[in-house]
C-alpha positions as CSV (number, residue, x, y, z in Angstrom):
1,M,249.9,137.5,56.7
2,S,248.0,134.4,55.9
3,E,245.5,136.4,53.9
4,R,248.3,137.4,51.5
5,G,249.4,133.8,51.0
6,S,245.9,132.6,50.1
7,G,245.4,135.4,47.6
8,F,248.7,134.6,45.8
9,G,247.8,130.9,45.8
10,S,244.4,131.7,44.2
11,F,246.2,133.8,41.6
12,L,248.5,130.9,40.7
13,L,245.6,128.5,40.5
14,G,243.7,130.8,38.2
15,L,246.8,131.3,36.1
16,G,247.2,127.6,35.7
17,L,243.6,126.9,34.9
18,G,243.6,129.7,32.3
19,A,246.6,128.2,30.6
20,V,245.1,124.7,30.6
21,L,241.8,126.0,29.2
22,G,243.6,128.1,26.6
23,F,245.4,125.1,25.3
24,L,242.3,122.9,25.4
25,F,240.2,125.3,23.3
26,A,243.0,126.5,21.0
27,P,241.9,126.7,17.4
28,E,245.1,125.0,16.1
29,P,246.8,121.7,16.9
30,G,249.7,121.7,19.4
31,D,252.4,121.4,16.8
32,A,251.3,124.5,15.0
33,T,250.9,126.4,18.3
34,R,254.4,125.4,19.4
35,T,255.8,126.4,16.0
36,K,254.2,129.8,16.1
37,L,255.3,130.3,19.7
38,T,258.9,129.4,18.7
39,R,258.9,131.9,15.8
40,R,257.6,134.7,18.0
41,L,260.1,134.0,20.7
42,R,263.0,133.9,18.2
43,G,261.7,137.3,16.8
44,L,261.6,138.7,20.3
45,R,265.1,137.4,21.0
46,E,266.5,139.0,17.8
47,L,264.7,142.3,18.7
48,A,266.2,142.2,22.2
49,T,269.7,141.5,20.8
50,E,269.3,144.4,18.3
51,K,268.2,146.8,21.0
52,A,271.0,145.7,23.3
53,G,273.5,146.4,20.5
54,E,272.1,149.9,20.0
55,L,272.2,150.6,23.7
56,G,275.9,149.5,23.7
57,Q,276.7,151.8,20.9
58,L,275.0,154.7,22.6
59,L,277.0,154.0,25.8
60,E,280.2,153.8,23.9
61,A,279.5,157.1,22.1
62,E,278.7,158.7,25.5
63,D,282.0,157.5,26.9
64,E,283.9,159.0,23.9
65,D,282.1,162.4,24.4
66,A,283.0,162.5,28.1
67,D,285.9,164.9,27.4
68,E,283.4,167.5,26.1
69,P,281.8,169.8,28.7
70,P,278.2,169.0,29.5
71,V,275.6,170.9,27.6
72,R,274.3,172.8,30.6
73,E,277.8,174.2,31.4
74,A,278.2,175.2,27.8
75,L,274.8,177.0,27.8
76,E,275.5,178.8,31.0
77,R,278.9,180.0,29.6
78,R,277.2,181.3,26.5
79,L,274.5,183.0,28.6
80,T,277.2,184.7,30.7
81,D,279.1,185.9,27.7
82,A,275.9,187.3,26.1
83,K,275.1,189.2,29.3
84,R,278.6,190.6,29.4
85,R,278.4,191.7,25.7
86,R,275.1,193.3,26.4
87,R,276.7,195.3,29.2
88,G,279.5,196.4,26.9
89,A,282.3,194.2,28.3
90,R,284.1,191.6,26.3
91,P,283.9,187.9,27.3
92,G,287.5,187.7,28.6
93,Q,287.4,191.1,30.4
94,G,285.3,192.8,33.0
95,H,283.8,191.1,36.0
96,G,284.9,187.8,37.2
97,A,282.9,184.6,37.1
98,E,282.0,185.0,40.7
99,E,279.9,188.1,39.9
100,E,277.7,186.4,37.2
101,D,274.0,187.0,37.2
102,E,272.0,183.9,37.9
103,P,270.0,182.7,34.9
104,S,266.3,183.4,35.2
105,A,263.9,180.4,34.7
């Protein structure tokens, strides 16, 4: 277990050194770097807010459509009706639902 701890400590040390060296050798002054970073973070925050709103709308739309049967059930029903028509029986007549053929994949 001690080997894992030393590897993680080395990782954190390298991460810290990389950040310090990056700021030391940055081509712009600190104020400009902070301004750029602030703008990018604001843009990311706005993008995240927008995507969260879209996700919320999709979830609301899915809740509204919950009364409709799932697509798979509708397709299975249409397949069963087509098989019955092919055999010459009407969708409401003939064999019961328990005698349906299984769809082939």
